[in-house]
C-alpha positions as a Python dict, from the first residue, in 0.01 Angstrom:
ca = {
    (1, 'X'): (0, 0, 0),
    (2, 'X'): (172, 190, -248),
    (3, 'X'): (535, 349, -208),
    (4, 'X'): (733, 626, -352),
    (5, 'X'): (1122, 521, -421),
    (6, 'X'): (1394, 736, -521),
    (7, 'X'): (1644, 606, -769),
    (8, 'X'): (1576, 242, -663),
    (9, 'X'): (1656, 294, -314),
    (10, 'X'): (1469, 235, 3),
    (11, 'X'): (1104, 384, -10),
    (12, 'X'): (1080, 728, 116),
    (13, 'X'): (716, 696, 200),
    (14, 'X'): (430, 469, 186),
    (15, 'X'): (74, 575, 131),
    (16, 'X'): (-261, 404, 136),
    (17, 'X'): (-647, 495, 87),
    (18, 'X'): (-919, 411, 328),
    (19, 'X'): (-1278, 475, 348),
    (20, 'X'): (-1247, 822, 514),
    (21, 'X'): (-881, 929, 483),
    (22, 'X'): (-553, 883, 291),
    (23, 'X'): (-249, 780, 526),
    (24, 'X'): (119, 860, 460),
    (25, 'X'): (377, 638, 654),
    (26, 'X'): (627, 703, 825),
    (27, 'X'): (623, 1077, 895),
    (28, 'X'): (968, 1221, 968),
    (29, 'X'): (1033, 1368, 1294),
    (30, 'X'): (1105, 1749, 1233),
    (31, 'X'): (1147, 2098, 1367),
    (32, 'X'): (887, 2270, 1561),
    (33, 'X'): (768, 2464, 1260),
    (34, 'X'): (736, 2123, 1072),
    (35, 'X'): (535, 1967, 1351),
    (36, 'X'): (315, 2286, 1361),
    (37, 'X'): (229, 2208, 1010),
    (38, 'X'): (157, 1843, 1081),
    (39, 'X'): (-93, 1964, 1385),
    (40, 'X'): (-370, 2038, 1137),
    (41, 'X'): (-388, 1687, 1055),
    (42, 'X'): (-477, 1350, 1249),
    (43, 'X'): (-151, 1177, 1343),
    (44, 'X'): (-45, 845, 1501),
    (45, 'X'): (284, 683, 1556),
    (46, 'X'): (460, 767, 1259),
    (47, 'X'): (146, 824, 1041),
    (48, 'X'): (-41, 1118, 909),
    (49, 'X'): (-402, 1090, 786),
    (50, 'X'): (-558, 1337, 539),
    (51, 'X'): (-937, 1342, 538),
    (52, 'X'): (-1097, 1293, 203),
    (53, 'X'): (-1347, 1556, 249),
    (54, 'X'): (-1060, 1836, 270),
    (55, 'X'): (-817, 1947, -4),
    (56, 'X'): (-511, 1745, -24),
    (57, 'X'): (-221, 1942, 94),
    (58, 'X'): (34, 1853, -186),
    (59, 'X'): (309, 2099, -84),
    (60, 'X'): (308, 1932, 279),
    (61, 'X'): (327, 1590, 125),
    (62, 'X'): (628, 1713, -97),
    (63, 'X'): (790, 1843, 232),
    (64, 'X'): (726, 1501, 395),
    (65, 'X'): (872, 1283, 124),
    (66, 'X'): (1176, 1528, 86),
    (67, 'X'): (1250, 1487, 462),
    (68, 'X'): (1230, 1136, 422),
    (69, 'X'): (1481, 1123, 141),
    (70, 'X'): (1716, 1314, 373),
    (71, 'X'): (1662, 1080, 654),
    (72, 'X'): (1725, 785, 450),
    (73, 'X'): (2045, 926, 314),
    (74, 'X'): (2172, 1009, 654),
    (75, 'X'): (2099, 659, 765),
    (76, 'X'): (2290, 516, 452),
    (77, 'X'): (2576, 739, 522),
    (78, 'X'): (2600, 644, 895),
    (79, 'X'): (2573, 270, 792),
    (80, 'X'): (2856, 322, 551),
    (81, 'X'): (3066, 464, 812),
    (82, 'X'): (3025, 172, 1044),
    (83, 'X'): (3165, -41, 780),
    (84, 'X'): (3489, 144, 746),
}
C-alpha cells in the first residue's frame, strides 16, 4: 500500500489499487458539504473507493489529502500541548 508523506511527517493518506477500484485511507471527517462530495463514491469505515471505470476525481483527492494534513497538524499540536 502506497502512502503520501509531507515533510517526512506521518503519512497524510494511504492508497491501494484493486481489481475494480482504487482505495484511499483514511478519509477525514468533514463538514456537510465535504460529506456530500464523498456521497457519490463507495465508502466504508475510514475508506473511500473510486471505481476504475469512472474518471479519477483528482480535485477531491487533493481536498482529502489537505484535510488529512490539517488533522495531523492539529493532533501534533494537541500532543505538544499535553507535554507542557
